[in-house]
NUFI-803079 format. One record per residue: residue number from 1; residue in one letter; chain; x, y, z of N, C-alpha, C in turn. Coordinates in pm, 1 decimal, decimal comma. Each point is the difference from the previous one (the first is absolute). Example, Ala and Ser with C-alpha at 12.3 -4.5 7.8 and 13.67 -1.06 7.14 Angstrom:
REM residues 2
 seq type mol       nX       nY       nZ      caX      caY      caZ       cX       cY       cZ
   1    a   A   1319,0   -569,0    780,0    -89,0    119,0      0,0     90,0    120,0      0,0
   2    s   A    -35,0    105,0    -72,0     82,0    119,0      6,0    -77,0    109,0     73,0
//
This chain:
REM residues 262
 seq type mol       nX       nY       nZ      caX      caY      caZ       cX       cY       cZ
   1    m   A   4708,5   6815,2    882,6    -43,1   -113,7     82,7    -16,8     39,6    147,5
   2    r   A     62,8    110,7     41,2    -13,5     45,5    139,2   -143,3     40,9     33,8
   3    d   A    -78,5     37,9   -102,1   -139,5     32,2     24,9    -84,9   -125,1     17,6
   4    i   A     54,4   -115,0    -36,9    -74,6   -126,0      5,3     42,1    -84,7    119,4
   5    l   A    129,9    -12,0     21,3     53,7    -83,5    107,6     67,8     87,2    104,5
   6    d   A     -7,6    -41,8    125,6     66,0     72,2    109,4    146,9    -40,8      2,2
   7    l   A     78,8     70,1    -81,1    141,7    -33,1    -13,1     84,3     65,0    109,1
   8    d   A    -63,9     80,8     85,7     70,9     51,0    116,7     11,6   -109,3    106,3
   9    r   A   -108,5    -69,9     25,9      2,1   -111,5     94,7     65,5   -123,8    -59,6
  10    y   A    -20,5    -20,0   -130,3     47,0   -121,8    -65,6     82,1     40,4   -123,6
  11    p   A    131,2     14,6     13,3     83,7     55,0   -107,2     29,5   -100,3   -112,0
  12    l   A   -104,0    -44,3    -66,6     17,5    -97,4   -108,1     79,6     58,0   -115,3
  13    d   A      3,1    133,0     -9,3     69,4     66,9   -109,6    147,8     22,7     28,0
  14    q   A     51,3    -57,1    108,9    140,7     18,6     35,9     70,9   -134,4     15,9
  15    p   A     -4,2    -85,8   -102,0     61,7   -132,6     14,1    147,9     10,1     35,4
  16    g   A     41,2    -81,7     96,9    138,5     -1,8     42,7     32,8     94,6    112,3
  17    s   A    -91,3     92,9     31,1     25,7     92,6    109,9    -15,8    -72,1    133,2
  18    p   A     57,5     53,1    108,3    -19,0    -63,8    131,1   -146,4    -11,0     39,6
  19    e   A    -80,2    102,6    -32,8   -141,8     -2,2     36,3    -74,5   -108,4    -78,9
  20    w   A     32,1    -10,7   -128,1    -60,9   -103,7    -84,3     38,3   -138,6     51,4
  21    q   A    127,5    -18,5     31,5     46,3   -130,8     47,4    -63,3    -36,1    133,4
  22    a   A    -18,9     98,4     87,4    -64,3    -26,6    129,2   -143,9    -45,8    -20,1
  23    l   A    -69,0     59,6    -96,4   -137,1    -41,3    -28,7     -2,2   -141,5    -57,5
  24    v   A     91,2    -28,6    -91,5      9,6   -134,9    -57,4     26,6   -102,6    110,9
  25    d   A     94,4     31,5     88,4     33,5    -92,3    108,6   -120,4    -23,8     91,7
  26    r   A    -74,9    106,5     28,6   -119,5    -14,6     83,8   -102,9    -90,5    -65,6
  27    c   A    -20,6     19,0   -131,3    -98,4    -81,2    -71,3     43,5   -146,7     -6,6
  28    r   A    129,5    -24,4    -22,6     49,7   -137,7     -1,2    -19,0    -66,6    135,8
  29    a   A     24,5     75,5    106,8    -18,7    -55,8    134,4   -145,5    -32,2     26,6
  30    d   A    -90,5     87,0    -44,5   -142,8    -26,2     17,6    -42,9   -123,1    -78,7
  31    l   A     51,2    -13,0   -121,9    -32,8   -118,8    -80,8     47,5   -127,6     67,9
  32    a   A    121,4      2,4     53,3     54,5   -118,5     66,2    -78,9    -34,9    124,9
  33    r   A    -44,8    101,3     73,2    -70,6    -25,1    125,8   -148,5    -28,6    -20,4
  34    d   A    -65,7     78,7    -86,4   -145,3     -4,9    -10,6    -51,6    -53,1   -132,2
  35    g   A     89,5    -18,5    -97,4    -44,9    -42,0   -132,4    -56,6    114,1    -81,8
  36    m   A     12,0    125,3     47,3    -50,4    116,3    -73,1     62,9    126,5     54,6
  37    f   A    -10,7    106,6    -79,9     29,8    132,8     52,2   -104,4     97,8    -51,0
  38    n   A    -18,1    110,2     74,0    -98,2    102,0    -33,0     65,6    137,2      5,3
  39    l   A    -31,0     84,0    -97,3     39,1    140,1      1,5   -128,0     82,3      7,6
  40    d   A    -38,5     33,8    122,0   -122,5     74,4     23,7     11,0    140,7    -58,5
  41    g   A   -100,3     41,8    -76,9     -1,9    135,4    -54,4     96,7     24,6   -114,2
  42    l   A     46,8   -104,5    -66,1     91,2     22,1   -113,4    -69,0     80,9   -109,3
  43    l   A   -123,3    -35,1    -32,1    -76,6     73,8    -99,8    -67,4    119,1     68,5
  44    r   A     29,8    120,4    -47,0    -49,7    120,8     65,1   -152,8     13,0    -13,8
  45    p   A    -66,5     67,1     94,5   -147,0     12,9     -5,9    -51,7     57,5   -131,2
  46    a   A     64,4    103,0    -52,8    -46,2     58,4   -126,7     16,0    -99,4   -115,1
  47    a   A    105,1    -81,5      5,0     20,9   -100,6   -103,9   -103,8   -111,0     10,9
  48    i   A    -40,5    -34,4    122,7   -107,1    -98,5     18,4   -128,2     51,2    -64,3
  49    e   A    -33,0    126,3     25,5   -121,3     58,4    -58,0      6,4     -1,1   -152,6
  50    k   A    115,1     35,1    -54,3     15,8      1,2   -146,2    -11,8   -141,4    -56,1
  51    a   A     62,5    -96,5     64,8     -7,0   -138,0    -47,3   -143,8    -50,0      0,5
  52    l   A    -73,0     28,0    106,9   -140,6    -42,8      7,4    -82,7     69,8   -107,3
  53    a   A     26,7    127,8    -23,5    -73,8     72,5   -103,0     26,1    -57,9   -138,9
  54    e   A    119,7    -52,0    -21,6     33,4    -61,8   -129,2    -58,6   -139,6    -13,4
  55    v   A     -0,5    -73,7    110,5    -35,9   -141,8     -6,0   -150,3    -24,4     13,7
  56    m   A    -67,4     70,9     90,2   -137,1    -37,7     34,1    -99,4     13,3   -115,1
  57    p   A      9,5    100,8    -88,6    -91,1     -0,9   -114,7     17,4   -123,6    -87,9
  58    v   A    124,9    -44,7    -15,3     25,4   -123,0    -75,8    -56,1   -120,4     76,6
  59    m   A     21,0     -0,1    132,0    -49,8   -109,7     83,4   -151,4    -13,5    -11,7
  60    q   A    -69,0    111,3     -1,8   -146,4     -2,1     -0,2    -59,5    -35,5   -135,1
  61    t   A     78,7     11,2   -106,8    -55,7    -22,9   -133,3     63,8   -115,4    -77,0
  62    l   A    128,9    -24,4     22,4     72,6    -96,1    -84,5     69,0   -111,9     77,5
  63    s   A    -14,0     -2,6    131,9     71,2   -102,7     77,2    -58,1   -138,6    -25,7
  64    f   A     83,1    -99,5     22,2    -43,1   -139,3    -10,9    -38,6    -50,8    138,2
  65    t   A   -118,8    -56,6     11,0    -42,7    -60,6    125,9     53,4   -141,9      7,0
  66    h   A     95,1    -19,0     89,9     63,0   -130,4     18,4    -80,8    -74,7    105,7
  67    r   A    -86,7    -87,0    -46,7    -88,4    -74,1     89,7     11,4   -148,1    -35,7
  68    r   A     63,8    -77,1     88,0     12,3   -142,3    -32,0     37,3    -80,8    122,9
  69    l   A    -23,0   -130,3    -11,4     50,7    -96,6     95,5    139,3    -41,4    -44,9
  70    h   A     91,1    -17,8     93,0    136,1    -38,0    -34,6     62,3    -68,5    121,5
  71    n   A    113,3    -65,6    -20,3     76,4    -49,5    113,9    112,5     97,9     31,2
  72    i   A     74,3    -26,6    103,7    102,2     92,6     47,4    112,8     19,7   -101,5
  73    y   A     11,4    -92,5    -95,9    107,1      6,1    -99,9    -45,5     66,2   -130,4
  74    f   A   -128,1     33,1    -11,3    -55,1     52,0   -124,7     37,5    -90,9   -116,3
  75    s   A     -4,4   -129,3     24,6     33,5    -98,4   -101,8    -93,4   -119,5     16,7
  76    k   A    -49,7    -52,5   -109,7    -97,9   -108,9      7,9     58,6   -125,2     63,8
  77    t   A    126,5    -26,8    -27,3     65,1   -117,6     55,7    138,5     37,2     50,9
  78    v   A     50,8    -79,1     94,3    135,4     14,1     50,9     67,7   -135,5    -11,8
  79    p   A    111,6    -10,8    -70,1     66,1   -129,6    -16,4     26,1    -66,9    134,2
  80    g   A    -39,2   -126,8      9,3     22,7    -76,3    122,1   -112,6      6,9    101,4
  81    l   A   -100,7     85,8    -23,4   -112,2      9,9     92,4   -126,4    -57,7    -63,5
  82    p   A    -68,9    -90,5     70,5   -129,4    -46,2    -51,3   -101,0    114,0      0,9
  83    e   A    -99,7     -6,8    -87,0    -96,0    108,7    -14,6    -80,2     26,0    127,2
  84    d   A    -12,0   -102,3     86,0    -78,9     17,6    121,9     85,5     35,6    121,7
  85    h   A    127,9     32,8    -22,1     84,2     38,2    113,0    -53,1    129,2     61,2
  86    p   A     -2,9     12,5    132,6    -55,9    120,9     62,8     77,3    127,2    -30,2
  87    a   A    125,8    -11,4    -46,5     74,5    119,7    -39,4    -57,2     61,7   -127,9
  88    l   A    -82,1    -75,8    -73,0    -61,1     48,8   -123,2   -145,0     43,1     21,4
  89    r   A    -36,8     20,9    124,3   -135,5     45,4     31,5    -32,7    129,4    -75,2
  90    q   A   -121,6      8,2    -51,3    -43,7    116,5    -75,1    -42,0    113,8     93,7
  91    v   A     38,9    122,1    -37,0    -39,6    120,3     73,3    -54,1    100,0   -102,5
  92    a   A    -69,3    103,6     46,7    -64,0     96,3    -89,9     66,3    136,0     10,1
  93    t   A     19,4     64,7   -115,6     57,8    134,0     -6,4    -91,1     90,8    -82,4
  94    v   A    -14,0    125,0     44,4    -70,4    102,0    -77,5     75,3    132,5     14,7
  95    n   A     44,8     55,8   -111,1     53,8    135,5     -0,4    -12,2     57,4   -140,7
  96    h   A     47,8    122,0    -15,1     -9,2     69,9   -127,9    139,4     50,7    -33,8
  97    t   A     41,1    -20,3   -125,8    138,9     24,6    -37,2     11,3     93,1   -119,4
  98    v   A     87,7     98,3     13,1     43,1     84,7   -110,8    143,0    -38,7    -34,0
  99    c   A     28,4    -16,6   -129,0    131,9    -46,2    -44,6     87,9    117,3    -43,5
 100    a   A    129,0    -30,0    -12,2     98,3    103,6    -31,9    -31,6     71,0   -130,7
 101    d   A    -47,4    -72,0   -101,4    -25,6     63,3   -128,9   -117,3     96,7      3,9
 102    q   A    -78,8     -3,0    107,2   -113,9     90,2     13,0     35,7    129,8     72,7
 103    i   A    118,9      5,5     61,1     42,9    119,3     74,4    145,2     32,9    -34,8
 104    a   A     31,3     -3,6   -128,3    140,3      9,5    -43,4     65,7    131,4     41,9
 105    q   A    -72,5    111,7     -3,9     57,1    130,3     34,7    -50,0     43,5    137,5
 106    s   A     30,2    -79,2    101,3    -51,6     25,8    134,4    113,6     10,4    100,6
 107    v   A    -31,3     58,9    114,5     94,8      7,4    110,5     55,7   -137,2     33,1
 108    l   A    -87,2    -99,1      4,2     43,4   -133,5     41,8     98,7    -61,5    -97,9
 109    l   A    -20,8     20,0   -129,2     95,2    -53,5    -97,9    130,8     77,4      1,8
 110    w   A     -6,3    129,4     33,0    125,4     75,4     15,4     82,9    -60,4    112,1
 111    v   A    -63,8    -28,9    112,3     72,0    -60,2    112,3     51,0   -138,6    -38,2
 112    y   A    -86,9    -81,0    -60,3     36,9   -137,0    -36,2    124,7     -3,8    -87,9
 113    e   A     11,6     94,9    -93,5    109,1     -2,5    -97,0    119,9     86,1     40,5
 114    w   A     -8,7     70,4    112,0    108,0     90,2     42,0    121,9    -81,2     41,9
 115    a   A    110,7     19,3    -69,0    118,9    -82,7     20,6     48,5     -0,9    145,1
 116    p   A     10,8    115,4     70,7     46,7     -6,2    138,7    -89,8    -81,5     91,3
 117    f   A   -129,7     -3,4    -29,5    -91,6    -83,6     77,6     34,7   -147,3    -19,4
 118    i   A     26,3    -37,9   -123,3     34,3   -139,2    -29,5    135,5    -36,4     59,9
 119    w   A     96,5     92,3     -7,8    131,5    -26,1     60,0    -12,4    -20,3    150,9
 120    f   A    -79,8     84,3     63,0    -19,3    -13,2    144,5    -63,8   -134,1     34,1
 121    l   A   -104,6    -37,5    -72,3    -65,9   -127,0     28,5     96,8   -117,0    -15,0
 122    a   A     80,7      1,7   -105,7     97,1   -108,1    -20,7     96,8     -7,4    117,7
 123    a   A     48,7    115,3     44,7     93,9      0,9    112,2    -67,2    -47,7    128,3
 124    a   A   -122,2     47,9     25,3    -71,4    -39,1    122,0    -31,3   -149,0      1,2
 125    m   A    -24,8    -56,1   -118,3    -29,9   -142,1    -11,9    126,8    -84,1    -14,4
 126    d   A    116,1     66,4     -0,1    128,8    -67,0    -14,2      7,0    -76,8   -132,0
 127    q   A    -49,4     64,3   -105,5      3,7    -55,9   -134,8    101,2     76,6    -84,3
 128    p   A     76,8    -67,6    -85,6     95,2     72,2    -84,6    -67,5    102,1    -90,7
 129    v   A   -119,4    -34,9    -50,1    -72,3     87,6    -91,6   -145,7    -42,0     -1,2
 130    l   A    -88,2     93,8    -28,2   -141,7    -28,7    -21,6    -41,7     64,1   -132,3
 131    y   A    -96,2    -65,8    -66,1    -52,8     51,4   -126,2   -150,7     17,6     10,9
 132    p   A    -54,8    107,9    -56,2   -145,3      8,1    -11,1    -52,0   -116,2    -84,6
 133    m   A   -118,3    -42,7     28,7    -60,8   -108,5    -76,8    -29,3     49,2   -141,8
 134    r   A     14,6    -86,6   -100,1    -27,7     40,1   -138,1   -149,4     -5,4    -29,9
 135    d   A    -74,2    -77,1     78,4   -142,8    -20,1    -24,6    -74,5    134,2      4,1
 136    a   A    -67,4     34,1   -110,4    -67,9    128,9    -10,1   -115,6     13,5     97,9
 137    l   A    -56,5   -111,6     44,1   -113,1      3,4     92,5     45,5    -14,1    144,7
 138    a   A     88,6    -95,0     26,4     30,4    -41,4    137,2    107,7     82,8     67,7
 139    r   A     77,3     77,9    -74,3    117,6     66,1     57,7    -37,7     88,9    118,3
 140    a   A   -109,5     71,9    -11,7    -48,8     82,1    111,1   -152,2     -4,2     -2,9
 141    n   A    -59,7    -39,1    108,9   -145,4     -8,7     12,0    -47,5     88,5    113,5
 142    v   A   -124,2     46,2    -11,1    -67,7     62,4    113,0   -123,7    -82,9     27,9
 143    m   A    -15,2    -40,9    126,2   -110,1    -87,0     38,7    -90,3     71,7     99,4
 144    e   A   -129,0    -14,5    -21,1    -99,1     58,2     90,8    -84,0   -111,1     60,8
 145    y   A    -22,9     11,6    131,5    -84,9    -93,1     72,9   -115,3     80,7     57,5
 146    r   A   -120,9    -33,2    -43,9   -118,8     72,0     44,2    -68,7    -76,0    113,1
 147    d   A   -109,6     54,0     47,1    -70,6    -58,3    113,6    -24,7   -149,8    -21,0
 148    g   A     47,3    -81,4     93,0    -19,2   -144,4     -6,4    102,1    -74,5    -83,5
 149    e   A     92,1     71,5    -63,0     96,9    -63,6    -88,7    136,6    -13,5     66,1
 150    g   A     75,2   -100,4    -41,9    134,0    -21,7     52,5     77,9    -92,4    -91,3
 151    l   A    128,4     -5,5     23,2     90,6    -88,8    -73,9     34,7   -116,8     90,4
 152    n   A    -24,1   -120,9    -46,5     18,8   -114,9     87,5    143,7    -51,6     -5,9
 153    w   A     25,9   -103,5     81,0    136,1    -52,4     16,6     64,7    -33,0   -134,4
 154    h   A    126,0     41,9    -14,1     75,5    -33,5   -120,5    148,7     25,4     23,3
 155    f   A     81,0    -61,5    -84,6    143,2     30,9    -12,8     19,0     82,4   -127,4
 156    d   A     94,9     92,0      1,3     31,8     77,2   -119,7    104,5    -72,3    -83,9
 157    r   A     14,8     44,7   -124,7     97,5    -61,1    -89,1    140,0     56,2     19,6
 158    s   A     10,2    126,5     34,3    131,4     60,4     20,9     47,4    -23,3    143,0
 159    v   A    131,2     -2,6     17,5     56,8    -23,1    133,0    -48,0    107,1     96,8
 160    f   A      3,4    125,5    -45,6    -42,5    111,9     83,8   -125,1     63,7    -59,4
 161    t   A    -86,9     50,0     86,8   -119,1     73,1    -42,3     11,6    143,5     49,3
 162    t   A    -26,4     94,0    -90,3     16,2    142,2     28,7   -133,6     69,8    -18,4
 163    t   A    -51,0     65,6    105,0   -129,2     67,1     -8,7      7,2    141,2     56,4
 164    l   A    -90,4     86,0    -49,0    -20,2    134,5     52,5   -149,6     15,2     28,4
 165    l   A    -35,7     19,1    125,5   -140,6     17,1     34,5    -43,9    142,8    -31,8
 166    l   A   -112,0     11,9    -71,8    -53,1    131,2    -38,6   -119,3     42,3     84,6
 167    q   A    -81,6    -96,4     40,4   -119,4     31,9     79,0    -32,5   -117,7     90,3
 168    a   A    -28,0     29,7    126,9    -34,3   -103,7     97,4   -148,4      7,8     33,2
 169    p   A    -65,6   -114,0     19,1   -140,6      3,0     39,3    -14,8     37,1    146,6
 170    a   A   -121,9     38,0     36,9    -25,3     31,4    140,5      7,0   -125,3     86,0
 171    v   A    -48,1   -112,5    -53,9     -2,0   -126,5     73,4     40,8   -111,2    -95,2
 172    g   A     78,2    -95,1     50,2     40,9   -114,2    -80,4    117,7     33,4    -89,9
 173    g   A     26,5    -89,6    -95,1    108,6     21,8    -94,2    138,6    -20,4     56,2
 174    e   A     10,6    -66,5    116,0    132,6    -23,5     57,5     82,4    -92,5    -89,8
 175    f   A    130,4     21,2      1,5     93,2    -88,3    -68,0     34,5   -112,7     97,3
 176    i   A    -33,0   -122,8    -36,0     18,8   -115,7     86,8    101,0    -92,7    -65,7
 177    y   A    100,1    -42,9     75,5    109,1    -72,8    -61,7     61,3    -99,0     99,0
 178    r   A     80,4    -91,2    -57,0     70,6    -99,3     81,5    143,1    -10,3    -53,0
 179    t   A     93,9     58,0     72,0    139,2      3,2    -43,2     63,3   -138,5      6,5
 180    g   A     77,9    -32,9   -104,7     84,7   -119,5      3,5    -73,0   -132,6      1,8
 181    l   A   -116,5     -7,4    -63,2    -73,7   -126,6      3,0     66,8   -106,7    -85,8
 182    r   A     61,6     41,5   -109,8     67,8    -97,1    -85,6    133,1     57,2    -45,6
 183    t   A     84,1    -86,5    -54,8    127,6     41,2    -57,2     13,8    -62,4   -138,2
 184    a   A    105,0     37,7    -69,7     24,4    -57,5   -132,5     20,8   -150,6      8,0
 185    d   A     50,1    -48,6    115,2     27,5   -142,6     15,6   -113,4    -77,1     67,9
 186    d   A    -90,6     70,2     65,7   -107,2    -65,8     75,0   -132,9     69,9    -25,7
 187    p   A    -87,5    -58,3    -84,0   -128,9     62,8    -28,5    -96,9     -3,2    117,7
 188    n   A     25,7    -88,0    100,1    -78,0     -3,4    123,7   -150,6     -6,8    -27,2
 189    y   A    -40,0    -98,7    -78,1   -141,5    -11,4    -35,3    -89,0    -20,9    122,6
 190    d   A     48,4    -73,1     98,4    -80,0    -19,6    120,3    -19,1    132,0     75,2
 191    g   A    105,4     81,9      1,9    -11,9    131,3     62,7    -98,6     89,4    -74,8
 192    v   A      1,1     -7,7   -131,7    -96,3     76,0    -80,5   -142,5    -44,5     33,7
 193    a   A    -19,6   -131,8     12,9   -133,0    -50,8     33,9    -45,4     50,5    136,5
 194    r   A     91,2      4,3     98,1    -36,0     52,3    132,5    -38,5    147,5     -7,4
 195    l   A     74,8     75,3    -80,0    -31,2    141,7    -18,1   -141,7     16,8    -54,6
 196    l   A    -33,5    -76,4   -102,1   -130,9     12,3    -62,9   -112,5    -43,6     92,7
 197    r   A     31,5    -86,7     95,5   -100,8    -42,1     99,4    -11,9    100,0    114,4
 198    g   A     83,9    104,1     -0,7     -2,4     97,5    108,4     68,2    -48,7    125,5
 199    q   A     96,9    -92,0    -13,2     65,2    -61,9    115,1    147,4     37,3     12,9
 200    d   A     40,9    110,7    -63,4    139,5     42,9      7,6     11,1    114,7    100,6
 201    p   A     68,6    -21,1    112,6      7,4    104,4    102,7     93,2    114,8    -36,0
 202    d   A     77,4    -13,5   -109,2     98,2    102,1    -34,9    -49,6     99,1   -105,5
 203    v   A   -129,1     -5,8    -32,9    -57,9     97,2    -92,3     -1,2    138,1     66,7
 204    q   A     35,9    103,0    -76,6      4,5    136,9     51,8    -88,3     91,6    -84,9
 205    s   A    -36,5    114,0     58,8    -84,4     97,6    -68,1     65,0    137,1      7,9
 206    l   A     -9,3     76,5   -109,0     62,5    131,0     -7,2    -97,7     98,0    -63,4
 207    t   A    -17,6    115,4     64,3    -80,7    108,2    -56,2     93,3    110,7    -45,5
 208    l   A     -1,1     29,3   -130,1     90,3     98,7    -57,5    -70,1    134,6    -15,9
 209    a   A     78,6    107,0      1,8    -51,2    134,4    -24,2     24,0     36,5   -146,2
 210    p   A    -88,3     79,2    -61,4     23,0     43,0   -137,8    135,0     67,6    -15,8
 211    g   A     64,9    -29,8   -112,4    132,9     53,4    -27,8    113,0    -92,1     39,8
 212    t   A    -32,5   -113,8     64,1    103,0    -92,6     48,9     48,0    -93,2   -110,1
 213    l   A    131,4     -8,8    -14,4     61,6   -103,3    -82,6     18,0   -123,8     86,8
 214    n   A    -52,7   -112,3    -46,5     13,5   -127,5     70,4     67,1    -98,8    -93,5
 215    v   A    109,5    -61,3     45,3     73,9    -99,8    -78,2     13,3   -125,6     85,1
 216    f   A    -36,3   -115,5    -55,8      8,2   -124,1     76,3     32,6   -116,6    -92,2
 217    f   A     33,8   -113,7     60,7     35,3   -121,1    -74,1   -127,1    -64,4    -55,9
 218    g   A    -49,9     51,5   -110,8   -129,2    -43,9    -51,6     -4,8   -142,8    -47,9
 219    r   A    112,6    -52,4    -51,9     -2,7   -134,4    -55,6    -17,2   -106,6    106,9
 220    d   A     56,2     21,3    117,8     -3,7   -102,0    104,4    -82,3     41,9    121,3
 221    t   A    -63,6    116,5     -7,3    -84,4     48,6    108,9   -145,1      0,7    -45,9
 222    p   A    -80,9    -98,5     39,5   -141,9      6,4    -36,7    -63,7    122,1     64,4
 223    h   A    -90,0     63,3    -73,8    -60,6    122,1     51,1   -138,8     18,8    -61,7
 224    r   A    -77,5     84,5     64,6   -132,5     32,0    -49,6    -39,4    139,1     48,4
 225    v   A   -106,4     52,9    -55,9    -58,5    126,4     44,0   -137,0    -31,9     57,2
 226    a   A    -21,6     34,3    127,7   -128,0    -26,5     64,6   -110,9     79,5    -68,9
 227    p   A   -122,8    -51,0      1,0   -110,7     71,9    -64,2    -16,2    141,3     54,5
 228    v   A    -25,1     90,7    -91,1    -24,0    140,5     33,9   -143,9     15,8     48,3
 229    q   A    -18,6     91,3     93,9   -134,1     30,2     48,6    -24,3    149,7    -12,9
 230    g   A   -110,8     36,4    -61,0    -35,8    140,9     -9,5     17,0     58,0   -138,6
 231    e   A    -30,0    129,4    -11,1     -3,4     67,0   -129,6    138,1     34,2    -54,4
 232    r   A     98,9     22,6     87,3    133,3     36,8    -48,7     79,9   -125,2    -33,2
 233    s   A     42,8    -10,0   -122,4     68,8   -120,2    -47,7    147,9      4,5     35,9
 234    r   A     64,1   -114,8    -15,7    145,1     -9,9     14,0     59,6      2,9   -139,3
 235    v   A     96,1     90,1    -23,5     61,5     15,2   -132,0    151,4     -9,3     16,8
 236    i   A     62,1    -89,8    -73,6    143,3    -23,7     16,3     65,9    -26,2   -135,0
 237    a   A    119,2     54,7    -18,0     80,7    -25,5   -119,1     96,2   -114,5     28,4
 238    v   A     14,8    -88,7    -97,3     89,1   -115,6     11,7    100,1      5,8   -114,3
 239    f   A    129,0      8,8     34,4    107,8      9,8    -98,4     73,1   -133,5     -8,6
 240    s   A     29,4    -44,4   -122,4     67,9   -128,8    -19,6    136,8     21,3    -64,8
 241    y   A    102,1    -47,8     70,1    138,0      3,2    -50,3     57,8   -141,0     12,0
 242    f   A     98,9    -28,3    -85,7     62,0   -132,4      0,6    150,9     13,7    -16,2
 243    p   A     77,5    -98,0     47,0    146,5      6,0    -13,1     50,2    -35,2   -139,3
 244    r   A    -90,6    -21,0    -93,3     38,6    -26,0   -139,2    -93,1     80,5    -90,8
 245    p   A     46,3     39,3   -116,1    -83,6     81,8    -89,0   -101,3    -84,3    -76,6
 246    g   A   -102,4     67,7    -51,2    -91,1    -62,4    -95,6   -109,6    -87,7     56,9
 247    v   A    -29,1      7,9    129,2   -100,9    -87,6     58,9   -139,8     44,3    -43,9
 248    e   A    -79,7    -97,1    -43,0   -138,0     24,3    -40,5    -89,9   -110,9     53,9
 249    f   A   -128,0     31,5     20,0    -98,7   -102,0     31,6    -32,5    -78,5   -127,0
 250    s   A    -45,9   -122,1     19,0    -53,0    -76,3   -112,7   -136,6     57,5    -39,1
 251    r   A    -48,6    -36,2   -116,9   -133,5     44,6    -42,5   -106,2    -48,5     97,9
 252    e   A     15,9   -123,5     49,3    -96,2    -54,2     95,9     -0,6     82,7    128,5
 253    e   A    118,0     38,6     47,0      8,0     81,3    121,7    -60,6    138,1    -22,3
 254    q   A     26,8     60,7   -115,7    -57,8    130,3    -28,1   -152,5     -6,2     -2,5
 255    i   A    -53,9   -101,5    -62,9   -145,6    -15,4     -4,5    -55,2    -19,5    140,4
 256    g   A     67,8    -82,9     81,7    -47,3    -28,9    134,5     -2,1    121,1     91,6
 257    f   A    103,1     84,8    -12,0     10,2    114,5     90,2    -64,9    126,8    -55,2
 258    y   A     -4,2     13,1   -136,3    -42,4    126,9    -58,0   -112,7    -12,3   -102,5
 259    g   A    -37,6   -122,1    -35,7   -109,1    -18,4    -93,9     34,4     30,8   -143,0
 260    r   A    128,9     21,2    -28,4     44,2     34,3   -135,1    149,0    -25,6    -11,0
 261    t   A     51,7     10,7   -120,8    143,1    -10,2    -22,3     51,8    134,9    -48,1
 262    g   A    131,8     17,6      8,4     55,5    127,8    -41,2    136,7    -16,1    -63,9
//
């Protein structure tokens, strides 16, 4: 794994050591302050090249083009909200997705399933334990955004979202987010409506470098990917973990995100 991850800077393979604990403490502090933490350069340059070499032929031939109108919840209805509520405003998304079952013997799946990586994430997120998702399609995805394409506003299903950027575009593709817009006790529908109208002054933008691990509060942090401009696409891996075992998407969700079931 040392050929894949920079374990000299980030000692994920030394759980319980002072260096490991210092990294965990730093990540917890960043999460508390900013709603996210980043490990720049965690994935080594040679591993990025290998991952792209494994993924891009699949992306170019077998990926699913996710093109649809949706609301920020990726759900047709929300209990307690009328259908014409501005929080349910429709937005457009276009990207291309490769699923875990299409890259089973890849660098990215090795990282996703590596136990010390999962232990570190659980500690950094202050969770007793994390489990890889059981869903054969959704557990680990690679998403590509080509010229003019982007991912629009949405909330994730998992509390935390874990990504590894593989390729950045020359222009566009920024990660745009709004920390702390809602909580488990307050859905803040009016705040969501203001966000969708472009009237939220607390929206932030982040440009990541390839190889960066980014972890943030995906369930309560609305986020999007700005449209990419130019020939070089944005390519990012998205890993899904949960604090309970056996999590799977419904058949409807699999069809909506991947065009098939698995």
